[in-house]
C-alpha positions in Angstrom: 135.8 90.3 83.8 134.9 93.1 86.2 131.4 93.9 87.7 129.6 96.8 86.0 129.3 99.9 87.4 126.2 100.0 89.4 123.2 101.6 88.1 122.4 105.0 89.9 119.0 104.3 90.8 119.1 100.5 91.7 117.6 101.2 95.0 114.4 102.1 93.1 114.2 98.9 91.2 112.9 95.5 92.2 113.5 92.5 90.8 110.8 89.7 90.6 112.3 86.5 91.4 109.5 84.5 90.0 111.2 80.8 90.6 110.6 78.0 92.7 114.2 77.3 93.3 116.4 79.6 95.9 119.5 78.8 94.5 118.5 79.9 91.2 116.9 82.9 92.9 119.9 84.0 94.9 122.0 83.5 91.6 119.7 85.6 89.6 119.6 88.2 92.2 123.3 88.5 92.4 124.0 88.6 88.8 121.7 91.4 88.4 122.5 93.2 91.7 124.2 96.1 89.7 120.9 97.1 88.4 118.3 95.9 91.1 119.0 96.7 94.8 115.6 95.2 95.9 114.7 91.5 95.5 111.2 90.6 95.4 109.9 87.4 96.7 106.5 86.3 95.5 104.1 83.4 96.0 106.1 81.0 94.1 109.4 81.3 95.9 108.2 81.9 99.3 106.0 78.4 98.9 109.1 76.7 98.0 111.6 78.3 100.6 109.6 80.5 103.0 111.6 82.8 105.3 114.9 81.3 104.4 114.7 83.1 101.0 114.5 86.3 102.9 117.4 85.6 104.7 119.5 84.4 101.9 118.7 87.7 99.9 119.6 89.8 102.9 122.9 88.2 103.0 123.7 89.4 99.6 123.0 93.2 100.7 119.5 93.5 99.1 116.3 95.1 100.4 113.7 92.2 100.5 110.1 92.9 99.0 108.0 90.1 100.2 105.0 90.2 97.9 102.1 88.0 99.4 99.4 90.2 99.3 98.0 89.3 102.6 94.5 89.2 102.9 92.6 87.4 105.8 91.0 88.3 109.1 93.0 91.2 110.9 94.5 88.8 113.7 96.0 86.5 111.1 97.4 89.4 109.0 98.8 90.9 111.9 100.4 87.5 112.9 101.9 87.1 109.5 103.0 90.7 109.0 105.0 90.4 112.4 106.7 87.3 111.3 107.7 88.9 108.0 109.0 92.0 109.8 111.0 90.0 112.4 112.8 88.1 109.5 113.9 91.3 107.7 111.5 92.0 105.1 111.8 95.6 104.1 108.5 95.9 102.0 105.7 93.5 102.6 102.2 93.7 100.6 98.9 93.5 102.0 95.7 93.6 99.8 93.7 96.4 100.1 90.5 94.6 99.4 90.7 93.2 102.9 89.4 96.6 104.2 90.7 99.3 106.8 90.8 97.0 109.9 92.8 94.4 108.3 95.3 96.9 106.5 95.9 98.8 110.1 96.5 95.2 111.6 98.9 94.2 108.9 101.1 97.5 109.4 101.1 97.3 113.2 102.2 93.7 113.1 104.9 94.6 110.5 106.3 97.5 112.7 106.0 95.4 115.8 108.1 92.3 114.4 111.0 94.5 113.0 111.1 96.5 116.3 111.3 93.4 118.4 114.1 92.2 116.2 116.0 95.6 116.3 115.5 96.2 112.8 114.7 99.5 111.0 111.1 100.0 110.3 109.8 98.1 107.4 106.9 99.6 104.9 103.6 98.0 104.1 102.6 98.5 100.7 98.8 98.3 100.0 97.9 96.5 96.7 95.2 98.5 95.0 94.1 96.6 91.9 96.0 93.9 89.9 97.7 95.0 86.6 95.8 92.0 85.1 92.5 93.3 86.2 90.8 95.6 83.3 87.2 95.5 84.8 87.8 97.5 88.2 85.0 100.2 88.6 87.0 103.7 88.5 86.2 104.7 92.1 88.1 101.5 93.5 91.6 103.0 93.4 90.9 106.1 94.7 88.9 104.6 97.6 91.8 102.0 98.4 94.2 104.6 98.2 92.4 106.7 100.8 92.0 103.7 103.1 95.8 102.8 102.7 96.6 106.3 103.9 94.4 106.4 106.6 95.6 102.6 107.9 99.1 104.0 108.1 100.8 102.3 104.9 103.9 103.8 103.8 103.0 103.0 100.1 101.2 101.2 97.8 101.2 99.0 94.6 99.2 100.2 91.4 99.2 100.1 87.9 101.0 103.1 85.9 97.9 104.4 84.7 96.5 104.8 88.2 99.4 106.9 89.5 97.7 110.2 89.2 94.7 109.0 91.2 97.0 107.4 93.7 98.9 110.8 94.0 95.7 113.0 94.5 94.3 110.7 97.0 97.3 109.8 99.1 100.2 112.2 98.2 102.4 111.1 101.0 102.4 107.6 99.8 105.4 105.6 98.3 104.3 104.4 94.7 105.3 101.1 93.4 104.6 100.0 89.8 104.8 96.5 88.5 104.0 95.2 85.0 107.1 96.7 83.7 108.2 95.6 79.9 110.5 96.6 77.4 109.6 99.0 74.7 107.4 97.0 72.1 107.8 93.8 74.3 105.3 91.5 75.3 102.9 92.1 77.7 102.0 88.6 79.0 99.1 88.3 81.4 99.4 92.0 82.3 97.4 94.1 79.9 98.2 97.2 81.8 102.1 96.9 81.8 104.1 100.0 80.7 107.9 100.7 79.8 110.2 101.8 82.8 110.3 105.5 81.4 106.2 105.7 80.9 106.1 104.6 84.7 109.0 106.9 86.3 107.7 109.8 84.1 104.3 109.1 85.5 105.6 109.5 89.1 106.6 105.9 90.2 108.9 105.8 93.0 109.9 102.2 92.5 109.4 99.5 89.5 109.0 95.8 89.7 110.6 94.3 86.8 110.4 90.5 86.1 109.9 88.8 82.8 111.2 91.6 80.7 114.7 90.7 82.2 114.3 87.1 83.7 112.8 85.4 80.8 115.4 86.8 78.4 118.2 84.7 76.9 121.0 87.2 78.4 119.4 88.8 81.5 122.5 91.0 82.1 121.9 92.7 78.5 118.2 92.7 79.1 118.6 94.6 82.2 121.5 96.9 80.8 119.2 97.7 77.6 115.8 97.9 79.5 117.3 100.7 81.9 119.8 102.3 79.7 117.2 104.9 78.2 116.3 106.2 81.8 119.7 107.8 82.1 120.3 108.9 78.9 120.1 112.3 77.8 116.2 113.3 78.1 115.6 110.1 80.0 113.2 110.0 82.9 115.9 109.7 85.4 118.6 111.7 83.5 120.0 114.7 85.5 118.4 118.0 84.4 
């Protein structure tokens, strides 16, 4: 069977590879590559395979999003981010709770690692508040967005409901929204989850999609169905 035509906005879609087996992860990423141009490595896969997972996914012509939410003293974060930049991570998350010096150290380390390896400049993403957190005070997101911008982060990770505040406080930042579900789908442990259409309509630049596709009996059908509404007439990404 011929491969489907690539989804026109696949560069704005990251597939969360929340598995602990590199073979399974690469097979899943390859199968869903027509819809997802970015592969996200989280704690589970990185704990199992480490930097090898980054190399394996880059070999499949995918941008690699390393989601470790680095949060430690500035020196440690700088060194860890430098390693990730040198091995080819395109996006790396830093937890904004770590403060301005830590964020700045992560940004500088990531750039230094990529530059030393002769790679294009990657993007540091500041994580504001997790999509599982429903109790953060309202001032937290704006404060962390402003701090991310001051630290030199290229973007941030936030819930869809925080997109307006993120744009107001950091208008030049690239905005990534996780916790994506199918219309009427299970929110699992992410009470602030939204549909792809809701997230893009709210101003997201990239979505992170995981269980809405990867937990489905037919992952290809799930991806196709989840994203079809985006480009249908009147959809959030449909041509004007």
